[in-house]
C-alpha positions as CSV (number, residue, x, y, z in Angstrom):
1,S,14.7,61.6,-38.0
2,G,11.8,63.8,-37.1
3,G,13.2,65.0,-33.9
4,E,13.7,61.5,-32.5
5,P,17.5,60.3,-33.0
6,K,17.2,56.9,-34.4
7,C,18.3,55.0,-37.5
8,A,15.7,55.3,-40.2
9,C,16.4,51.6,-41.2
10,C,17.1,49.4,-38.1
11,G,15.9,51.9,-35.3
12,E,19.2,51.9,-33.4
13,M,18.9,54.8,-31.0
14,T,22.5,55.0,-29.4
15,Y,23.6,58.5,-30.3
16,E,27.2,57.5,-30.8
17,F,26.3,55.0,-33.5
18,L,24.3,57.4,-35.5
19,C,25.3,59.7,-38.6
20,V,23.8,61.8,-41.3
21,D,23.0,60.2,-44.7
22,H,22.6,61.7,-48.1
23,I,19.6,59.6,-49.2
24,H,20.3,59.6,-52.7
25,G,23.9,59.5,-52.4
26,G,26.4,62.2,-53.4
27,G,27.7,63.0,-50.1
28,V,31.3,63.3,-51.2
29,K,30.0,65.8,-54.0
30,H,28.0,67.8,-51.5
31,R,30.9,68.1,-49.0
32,K,33.3,69.5,-51.8
33,K,30.8,71.9,-53.1
34,F,30.2,73.5,-49.6
35,G,33.9,73.0,-48.3
36,I,32.8,70.8,-45.5
37,T,35.7,68.6,-44.1
38,C,34.0,66.6,-41.2
39,A,30.8,65.1,-39.9
40,A,30.3,68.0,-37.7
41,G,30.6,70.4,-40.7
42,T,27.7,68.4,-42.2
43,T,25.7,68.9,-39.1
44,R,26.2,72.6,-38.8
45,W,25.3,72.9,-42.6
46,L,22.0,71.1,-42.1
47,Y,21.3,73.5,-39.0
48,K,22.3,76.3,-40.9
49,N,20.0,75.5,-43.8
50,E,16.9,74.4,-41.8
51,F,17.3,70.7,-42.4
52,P,16.5,70.5,-46.1
53,E,15.1,67.3,-47.5
54,G,17.4,64.6,-48.9
55,F,19.1,63.7,-45.7
56,Q,18.4,61.0,-43.0
57,I,19.8,59.5,-40.0
58,L,21.3,56.1,-40.2
59,C,23.6,54.0,-37.8
60,H,27.1,53.7,-39.2
61,N,26.4,49.9,-40.0
62,C,23.4,50.6,-42.2
63,N,25.1,53.7,-43.7
64,M,28.1,51.7,-44.7
65,A,26.2,48.7,-45.9
66,K,24.2,51.2,-48.1
67,G,27.4,52.7,-49.5
68,F,29.1,49.5,-50.2
69,Y,26.2,47.4,-51.5
70,G,23.6,49.7,-52.5
71,E,21.2,48.9,-49.9
72,C,21.3,47.7,-46.1
73,P,20.6,43.9,-45.6
74,H,17.7,45.1,-43.2
75,K,15.9,46.0,-46.4
76,R,16.6,42.6,-48.1
77,L,15.8,40.7,-44.8
78,S,12.4,42.5,-44.2
79,V,11.3,41.7,-47.7
80,V,12.3,37.9,-47.0
81,S,10.4,37.8,-43.9
82,I,7.3,39.4,-45.3
83,G,7.3,36.9,-48.2
84,E,7.5,33.9,-45.9
């Protein structure tokens, strides 16, 4: 998030609503590979590895929508509003 904790999709800034997203998917595979068992483990891994590329901060709503539907509705809605 570039040091500012906010959702890369919708801009949500409430800390309790934010999470780490694997930009290109593969979160389960990544966690299994490194023996990560919880969200705090992912955060520790990111710190320890100096925040490598391939991760972003999303709110839980945007993250779940991306996981279930392949993209967040915010992406679709922004395209529609631009085209109007």
